[in-house]
Structures are given as C-alpha cells and as structure tokens.
C-alpha positions as CSV (number, residue, x, y, z in Angstrom):
1,M,19.5,8.8,-15.7
2,K,17.7,10.0,-12.6
3,R,17.5,7.7,-9.7
4,R,14.1,8.9,-8.2
5,R,14.9,7.3,-4.9
6,Y,11.9,8.7,-3.1
7,F,9.5,7.7,-5.8
8,W,10.7,4.1,-5.6
9,R,10.5,4.2,-1.8
10,G,6.9,5.2,-2.2
11,V,6.2,2.3,-4.6
12,Y,7.8,-0.1,-2.0
13,V,5.6,1.4,0.8
14,S,2.5,0.9,-1.3
15,W,3.3,-2.7,-2.2
16,G,4.5,-3.4,1.3
17,S,1.2,-2.2,2.7
18,V,-0.7,-4.6,0.4
19,L,1.5,-7.4,1.4
20,C,1.2,-6.5,5.1
21,V,-2.6,-6.6,4.9
22,A,-2.5,-10.0,3.2
23,V,-0.1,-11.4,5.8
24,V,-2.1,-10.0,8.7
25,S,-5.3,-11.5,7.2
26,L,-3.6,-14.9,6.8
27,V,-2.3,-14.9,10.3
28,Q,-5.7,-13.8,11.7
29,S,-7.3,-16.7,9.7
30,T,-4.7,-19.1,11.0
31,M,-5.3,-18.1,14.6
32,S,-9.1,-18.3,14.5
33,Y,-9.5,-21.4,12.3
34,R,-11.4,-24.2,14.1
35,G,-12.4,-26.4,11.1
36,E,-15.8,-24.8,10.5
37,C,-17.0,-22.2,8.0
38,G,-20.2,-20.1,8.1
39,G,-22.5,-19.8,11.0
40,F,-22.2,-16.0,11.2
41,F,-26.0,-15.7,11.2
42,P,-27.3,-18.8,13.0
43,S,-30.9,-18.2,12.0
44,L,-29.9,-18.3,8.3
45,A,-27.4,-21.1,8.1
46,G,-25.4,-23.3,10.5
47,S,-21.7,-23.8,10.4
48,R,-20.2,-26.6,8.3
49,A,-16.9,-28.3,8.1
50,C,-14.4,-26.8,5.7
51,S,-10.7,-26.8,4.9
52,F,-8.2,-24.1,6.0
53,W,-8.0,-22.9,2.4
54,D,-11.7,-22.3,2.2
55,Y,-11.6,-20.5,5.5
56,A,-8.7,-18.3,4.6
57,S,-9.9,-17.6,1.0
58,F,-13.1,-16.2,2.4
59,D,-11.2,-13.4,4.2
60,L,-9.2,-12.6,1.1
61,M,-12.3,-12.6,-1.1
62,L,-13.9,-10.2,1.4
63,Y,-10.9,-7.8,0.9
64,V,-11.3,-8.1,-2.9
65,V,-15.0,-7.3,-2.7
66,L,-14.4,-4.3,-0.4
67,S,-11.6,-3.1,-2.8
68,V,-14.0,-3.3,-5.7
69,A,-16.7,-1.4,-3.8
70,Y,-14.4,1.3,-2.4
71,W,-11.9,1.4,-5.3
72,P,-11.3,5.2,-5.2
73,I,-10.2,5.0,-1.5
74,V,-8.0,2.0,-2.2
75,L,-6.5,3.7,-5.3
76,G,-5.8,6.8,-3.4
77,M,-4.1,4.9,-0.6
78,L,-1.9,3.0,-3.1
79,L,-1.0,6.1,-5.2
80,L,-0.3,8.5,-2.4
81,P,3.2,7.3,-1.3
82,P,4.6,7.2,-4.9
83,L,3.1,10.6,-5.5
84,V,4.7,12.1,-2.4
85,G,8.0,10.5,-3.4
86,Y,7.7,11.9,-6.9
87,V,7.1,15.4,-5.5
88,L,10.1,15.1,-3.1
89,D,12.3,14.0,-6.0
90,R,11.1,17.0,-8.1
91,R,11.8,19.4,-5.2
92,G,15.3,17.9,-4.8
93,Q,16.0,18.1,-8.5
94,A,14.8,21.7,-8.5
95,A,17.1,22.6,-5.6
96,V,20.1,21.1,-7.5
97,D,19.1,23.0,-10.6
98,V,18.9,26.3,-8.7
99,A,22.2,25.7,-7.0
100,T,24.0,25.2,-10.3
101,V,22.4,28.3,-11.8
102,Q,23.2,30.6,-8.9
103,R,26.9,29.7,-8.8
104,P,28.3,29.3,-12.3
105,G,31.4,31.4,-11.6
106,G,31.4,31.5,-7.9
107,P,29.3,32.7,-5.0
108,P,27.0,35.7,-5.6
109,K,28.5,39.1,-4.5
110,E,27.2,40.8,-1.4
111,Y,26.4,44.5,-1.6
C-alpha cells in the first residue's frame, strides 16, 4: 500500500486553511462585537440589539455566500494543495521505479 504522504499533507493544508479562515472570522467577530447588528447603511436601517451568535453567524453566512458566488476560485484553492502533493508523490514513485530498473544487477558500466 502506498503512503502518499505529500497528498495527505496537501489535504491537511486545504482543510487547515478552511479552519483558519473560520477561526480568524470568529476572532474578528469576537473583537468587534458591541451588542448591535446592522447599521452598515444608516440611511436604510439603523442598528438593532442582537446576540453574539447572530453577529458571528452573519460573518460566516457572508463567507458561504461568497463561496457560492465564486465557487471555481474556492474549489481551485482547495484542490491545489492535494494536487501538488499527488504530483510530488508520483514523481517520487517514478524516481524509485527508475532506480530499481537501472540497477537490477549492479551499477551501469561506464565506457
């Protein structure tokens, strides 16, 4: 069974980046929470009292809407690290295969 260590590192990097964005968003929401929601456009609506969950979920929903709108970019960013890892694993496996083919009975003769 092949280990594919670089592929799995790429998967971990992809999921780690998603987790990092969620944590940074939550920390930013925590730092800027003042007990009010809305009021971004004062001419349209004033701010209103809200819970922290309402405030933080707005940021997460904004990321979800942006992900749906720009899904090809998000998909590319999530698939790029595992793809690079897969290519590195294939190159490493090819190098091992070439090394075993070149030296079945010893080193090649020099002329």
